[in-house]
Every structure is written in C-alpha cells, then in structure tokens.
N, C-alpha and C positions, 0 to 999 in steps of 0.2 A: 370864073365865078364858082364853078362846082367844087374846085379844090378848097376854096375859102369856106364854103358851106360845110364841106366834109370835115375840115379842121375844127370849125366852130362846134359842130355837132359832137365830134369826138371829145373835145375838151369839156363840154357840158356833161359828159357821161363819167368823168373822172371825179371820184370823191375828193373833197378838199379839206376834210377834217383829220383828226387823229383816230386810229382804230384801237380802242381799248376795251377789252372784255367783250368783244363782239359788236360794239357800238361805235359808229362814226360820230365824233363830237368835236366841238371847238376846243382850242387850247384853254386851259384854266385861266390864263391871263387875258384871253381874247385876242392875243397878238397873231398877226399873219405875216407872211413874207411873199414876195413876188418871184415867180419862176419865169425866166426870160428865154426867148428864142435867140441863140447865139449867132444866127445868120442875119438877124435884123435888129436885135436889141429890144424888140417889143415884148411886152408882158403877155405871157400865155395865160397864167392863172395866179391867183393869190390863195395860199393855203395856210392851214393852221401851223403855228410855230410853237413846238413843244418846249416846255421848261423842265427843270428837274422834278417838279411836283407831278407833272404829267408822266414823266418816265417812271417815277415811283409807283404810280397807279398802274402803269403798264406791267411792271414787274410783279406787283400784287396779283394782277389778273393771271399772269403766267404761272406764278407759284400756286395759286388756287386751282388752276386747271391741270397741273402736272400729274398728280396721282392718277386721276381718271384717264388722262391721255396715255400715260405709260401702260395702264392696264388694258387699253384698247387693243384688240387683236391685231397682229401685224398685217394680216390680210386686209382688214378694214382700213388701216392707215395707207396701205398700198393702193387700194381701190380709190381712195380720195385723191392720191397723187395721179393716178391714171385718168381720173375724171378731169383733174386740173390740166393735164397734158392735152386732153381733147378740147377743152374750152379755150386754152391759149392758142392751139392750132386753128380752131375755128375762127378766132379773132385775130389771126396773124396780121392782117392788114391794119387793124386798129393799133396793135402794139407797135408795129413797124413805123407807122406814121407818128405815133406819140413819141417814140424814141428820136425820130428825126427832128421833130419840133423842139424838144427840150435839150437834145445833145448835139444835133447838127449833122450826124452821119448821113450819107446818101441813103435813099430808100432801099436800094438794092442791098446795101450792107445791113441795114436794119432788118430786112427780111431774113437775111442769113443769121442774124443774132436771135431772132424769134425761133428759128428752127433749132439752133444750138441751145438756147436757153430752155426751150420746151423739152429737149431730150433729157435734161437732168431730171425732170419730173417723171418721164417714162422710165429712165434707168433706175432711179431710186424707188419707184413703185415696185420694181422687180426685186430690188435688193432688200426691201423691207422684211421679207420672209426668210432671209438667208443669214441672219445673225446667229451663227452656230456656236454652241458651246461644246463641252466634251465631258465624258465620264470615264474614269480609268481606275485601275488598281494601283496603289502606291508601290514603288519598287520593292519595299520590304514585305508587301502583302498584308500589312496590318491595318490598312484603312483604305477608304475609297475617296477619290478626288473628283469633285464636281466643279466644273468651271462654266460660268455663264456670263453673258453680256447683258448689261442693263443700261438704260438711258441715263446720261449724265445729269439731266435735269434742266432747269430754265437756262436759256442761252441768250446772250446779247450778240446780235449779228449787225455788223457795220459794213455797209457796201459803198463802193466808189461811184463816181459819176460817169465813167467812160463806157460801161456796159450795163445799162440800167436794168435790163431784164435778166440777162445771164448771171450777173453777180448775185442777184436775189434768189433765183432758182437754184444756183449752185450751193447756196447755204441753207435755204429753207427746205429744199427737197430731202436732203439726208437727215436733217433735224426731225422732220415729220416722220420719215421712215423709221428712225431710231426710237421715236416716242418722246421727243423733247418738246417743250413749249418754248416760245421765242418772243423776244422784243427786237424788232427790226428797225434800225436807224439808217435810212437811205441818205445819200449825199444831198446836200441842200441845193446843188445846182441841177440835179435831175431826179427829183422825188416822184414825179407824176407816174412814171411807168411802174414803180413799186406800189403805188397806191391803187392803180388799176389791177395789178397782179394780186394784191391782197383781197380786193373785191372778188376776183375770180376764185381765189382759194375759199372764200366764204361760200360762193355759189357751188363749189365742188363738194361742200359738206364738211369743211373743217370746223370743229366745235369752237364755240366762243372761248376766248382767252388763250387759245393755243398759239395764235399768231397775233401779235400786237404791233402797231406801226406808229413811230413817233418822228416824223420829219422835224428838223430843227435847224436854226441858224447858229446855235451855240452848242456845237457837238461836245466839246469838253465839259462844259457846265452841266449839260444834260445827262451825259453818260457816266461821268466820273463817279457820282454817288452809286450808280448801279454796280460798277466794277468793284467798289468797296463793300457792297452789300453781300454778306455771307450766304444769302439765299441764291445768288447767281452762281451757277456752276460751270459756265463755259463762255468764252469770248472768242468770236471769229471776226477777224478784221481783214479787209483788203484795202490797201492804200499805200501811202508813202512809207519808206523805211523810217524817216524822221518821226512821224506820228506813231508808227508801230513800236519804236523804242520807248516812247512815253507811255503807251498803253501797257507794254510789258512791265515797266516799272510800277505802274499802278496795280497791275494784276498780281504782282509779287506780294503785296500786302496780305492777300487772302490765299495765296498759292493757287490762283484761279487757273484752270485749264485753258490753254489758248491755242488758236490756230492763226497764223499770220501769213498772208500772201502779200509781200511787200514789193519794193522797187526792183527794177531790172536794168541791165546794161548789156543787152544781148549781142554777142559777136556773131557776125555772118561771114563765114570763112569760105573763100572760093579758091580751090587749088588749081594748078596749071592744067590738070587733066579733066576739069569739070566740063560738062555740057553747058556752054555759056548761055545759050538761049534758055535752057531750063533754069540756070542760076538767076538770070534776069527776071524770069517769071516768078521765081521764088522770092526774089528781092522785092518785087512789086507787092507781093502778098505780105511779106514780113515787115515791110516799111510803111506802105500806104494804107493798109487796113486800119480803119478807124482814124484816118489822118495821122497815123503814127502815135495816136494817143492810146497806147496799150503797153502794159508792162512787158508783154512778149514781143514788142516791136524791135526789129533789128536796129541796134543803136550804133554799132561800129562795123563797117564793112572792111574786113581784113582780106585783101585780095593779092594773090601771087603776082609778083612784078611782071612776069611774062605775059599775063593776060589782063592786067589792070587797066590799061588804056582801052582795049577793046570792050571790056566789061563796062567801063564808065560810059563809053559812047553808046552802047546798046541800052544801057540803063537810062541814060538821059533821053534817048529817042523814045522809049516807052513812056517815061514819066512826063515828057512834054505834051503827050496826047491827052493827059488827064484834065478834064474840064472842071474848073473851079466854079461852084455855084451852090446856092441853097439846096439842101438835100432833097427837097421836094421836086426840084426840077428834073425832068426826064433824063437829061444828059449829064447830070451831076455825077462826078467821080471823086471830087475832093470837097468836102464841106468845110465849115468854119472850125476853128479851134474853140474851146469851150468858153473862154472869156478873154478880156484884154490882158489880164495878168499873165495868162498862159502864153498868149501870142508874144508879149514883150519878152518873156523868158526865152522863148525859142529864138527870137531875133538877137537877143543879147549873146547867146551861144554862137550863132552864126557870125555875128560881128567880131566876136573875140577870135574866132578861128581865122577869119579873113585878115584881121590885124596881125595874126601870128604867121601869115604867109600863105594861107590856103587860097585856092582858086574856086570860084563859083562856076561850075560847068553849066549849071542851070539854076534859075531862081535866085534866092538870097534876100528877099524882101517881103514885107507885108503887102497885102492887096488893098488898094485905096477903096473907099466907099464904106457902106454900112456893114456891120458884122465883123467877125474876128478871123478873117481869112488870111492864110499865109501861103506863099508860092511853094509848090514842090521844089525841093532844092537838092543839088548834089555838089559836094565839096571834094576837091582833090588836093594833093600836095600837103597833106597834114603830117605833122610830126608828133611823136609821143610827148605827152605832158600838156597838150592843149585841152581846155576845159570840156569841149564837146565830146571828147573821147572818154571822159571819166564821169560825166553827169548824164542823167536820164533826160533825153531831149523832149519827148512827148510832143512831137510835131513831125511834119512831112519832110524831114531833113536827113540826108544820107551822107555821112562823112566817110571817105575812103582812105585807108592807109594800106601800104603795101608790105609784103614780106618776101623773104627769099627761100626759107626752108621751113619744114614742119615744126621743128622745135621753136622757132621764132613765132610762128602762128599761135602755137599753144601758149607761149609766154604772154603774148599780147592779149589773147582771149581771156586768160586767167588773171590778168593784172587789174582786178576790180574787186571791190568789196561785195559785189552782187554775184548771184549764181542761179538765176531763174531758168533761162533757156539759152541755147546756142543753136546755130544753124551751120551745117557743113555741106558743101557741094563738092563731090569727087566721084569719079567712076571706079576708083579702087576700093573694093569692099573691105579688104583688110585695113586700109587706112581709115575708112569710115568707122569700123568697129574699134580701131585703136584710138580714134579721137573720142569716142564715147567713153573709153576708159581714162583718157588723159584730161578731158575738160572737166572743170569744176562747175557742174550745172545739174539742176534737178531734172531738166528735160533737154532732149536733143532732136532737132529736125534734120534727118539725114536725107539730103536731096529733096527736102520739102520745106516750104515756107510757112506752113501752118501746122501746129502740133495739137491744138486744143481739141479735146474730144471728151464727151461725157463719160465714156467707158474707160478713160485713162486717168491716172493720178496726176493732178496738176499741182505743182509746187516747186520750191527752190531750195537751195542750200546757201550757206554763208548768210549775208544780211538780206537775202531775198525772202526769208521767212521760215516758218515752222509748220509742219503738218502737210496734209494733202487734201485736195478737193477733187471729187469725181472718182471714177473707178470703184473697185471693190474696197479700196482704202478709204474712200470718202465717208462712208457711214461709221467707220471706226472712230472718227474724230468726235462723234456724238454718243459713244458708248464707253462704259468702263467695265473692266473685268472683275468679276467677283469669284472668289474661290471658297468652296464649302468643303471642309474636311469631315468625312463621315466615318464613324466607327465601323470596324469590320463586321458586316452583317452575318458572317458565319459563326461569330462568337455569341453564344446565348448569355 
C-alpha cells in the first residue's frame, strides 16, 4: 500500500501543462494525451498536448529571452546548473521512480540514470566558465586577431523516450552553460520526467523563457514550423536515423546548425584470448542495460569460434538469472519494453532469425500477461545477411555470430551503415589499440561494457549522427566562433 501511495503522491507533484515563458499552462487547443505505464498498460497522467501554435509561442519566448540570457555572466549560468544538480540529487528517488513508472526500467537502473543524468548538470556547470577565445598577432604583423565564442541562440532540443532524464540534461545543460535559450520537445511516451526536470530548473533559478517545454503527440506537425523559422539557430535531436534524415532535410532549408545522435548497431567482439568471465559481465551490461533499449546496446555479438560455445553457455547462465518484473518490484532485473509495437518488432526479428536457421539458446518469446515484457534471448547459429544482424534490435536479444581471424571480425563489425559504439574484449593491448584504429565507430569500449560518461564526448560516425554530447566538446555544439580583425594598434 505504501508503494501505491508513494507513486500517487509523486504523480500529483508532476506539472501537466506546457511550460512557456516561465508559466505552466494548458495547450491552446485544450487537448491532452495519456502517458501509460508499460508494465501494466494503465494511465499514469494526462498532460497537455502541444500544437504548432503552442510551439510558436515557445519559440517566441526563447527568442525574447535570448539576449539577456546570453549577457548573463557565465558564473551565474554555472551556479544555476550547480543548484539544479543538487536539487536533482536530493530528489533522486523521485526521479528514479518516475522514470520507472513511465519507461519501465528497474528502479536500480533508474537510480543509475539519475546519477548519470545529474552529472551533466555538474559537468557543464564547470564548463560554463571555460569557453576560451584567443588574441594573437597576424603572421604579417599588420593586424591583430581576436577570436571569441558566442552562444548560437535559440535551440530546439528533441529527446527520446529511453533515457528520459539523461537525454534532457545532456542537451539542456550545455545549452544553459553556453548561454542559449531552448524549446524542449520530449518524447510522447515518456514526457513526465522532463516535466519534473523543467520544474526543478525553475526552482534552481533559471529565468523565464530560457527553457520552454512542449510535449506533443504530433512531433512533426509541432516542430516542423520551428525548424523552418529563421529565428531558430540550432537543432539537437536524439532518435532514429530514419527520423534524423527527415529532420536534416528540413534543417537544410535554413542551413540550420544540427547535432544528431541517431541509431546504432554496436558490435561486441570477443577474441580467443579474452577473459570470458569479464566478457560475459560486459555483455550483460552492454546488452541488458535498459532492456536493450539503448542506442549503445550491443546488437551483434561477434565471437571467435574457439570460445563461442563457452561464451554462449556462460552468457545464457547469467542471463537466465534475470528476473522479469515491473521495475518497481524489488527483484526486478528486466522491465517491460516501451510499447506493444516495440515488442512486436523485437519478436519479428527473432522469428526471422529462427526461420533462417538460428537456434534460441535462451528465450525467444514474449511474456504472457499484462505489460510489454519480452524474454531475455540468446541466438546462435546465425549467418550473415539475416535481418537481426543489420537492424537495431532495441530489446533484450543477443545474436551471436562467429569469426576465425581478426580481419574477418573487423569486416563483420564495419559492415553496417551505423558507427556509434563498439565493444572489444581481448588481453592483447596492441590488438585493442589496433581495433580502435580499424573500427568505424565514434566510441569504443575496450574490455568494458559501458562507455557513457558526462566527461567524455558521446557520438558516432556514418549514419549514427553528427556532433558530440558531453565532454569538453559538448558545449562547443552550442557556440559559434567569431573572428574580429583589428588594425595594428602600433600604427597611429
């Protein structure tokens, strides 16, 4: 009974309107939409459903606030982020429970996301004062060169449903640090965490109009006019490559600056000399974190034929111990997938692989009953060309394919349009460094199943995206470089 009361009390504390120019208000149309618990299918809250008209007002507010916000001293912007970090940390259990309710991940994982997401606030609170320029004498000595960094201006931030807090902080924090105003469009499946976060940013002292929030069920219709508006100066999107391509096409009309963190098809390579226990532990992290619903999730397990059978056995033994339950349950290790459509797509890929001759060492089916649960699954006996090796799975399914030599492993790993992250397990340091040079990827986990870190640049190559989030590079996405040529001051 206590858990139910806690959930009810928490949900009552979440704003349900749009945040525009510092005020929470209903959508202009009066429309709302329901946010569901994917573990039960029950409605958590009904919230305002923004339209293009609401989005235009949000951009109006961001434009109005831009000049004064850009002129706000960097130290003040940093202190607001530091305060927000403290507030999110103090309310860690609230944020964790809210994410579990609307997204489904186990509470233990949600707590980890709170710590990870909050770290972007702390990191960029420190980076706010470090946007350095330079002053130099021109090579011919006839002028002086002043180079400075300036905020790009109003930004549209579009976040995905799978990491409701971290994806918001990873975009909002550097924009705040750089001096940019924002319109934040959270995913319709998990908007509640962003709404609570926006309220916390207000409490931390963020001026009105700097952050505006427009949850909507019609993402394209709501954001397309903003992308075509010449007052918008930056688009940051995290989501599928398919949607990213469309947004890039729209952004080309105004040559809008963009950052794109798109899909992935991460290879997880295990060499014959690897510590198999460490590799299995890394595989559990890289595959089952967030139920596999992560762009960084290991999608293809490329294992040397000499150790493939032992690796699969140990992997299956570990995975079979994972308890499938609503994320609020104390022993939950695998929560539901986000919705029925996602679960059906995962099962479709598994069925296609089985039809092509693969064997299900573990799992291979949806879980009966309420919610959108899918069994943790391991497939062996796969051959090149099967769909599950080329498409992003976004579920707790691990397909294993074998290789005989390093060149073959590299070819298999690089045979994808994506290039977000790769994982390599080997005891040979030279081989590990060599793989970093040969793999077409923006990030590499060397003997590690998790690479995400607020202090590191997150992003990919090829069709996995453009730009970087986090690290010292993250704030540069929200700044532009201005050069001022100055006449030689020694000449009267």
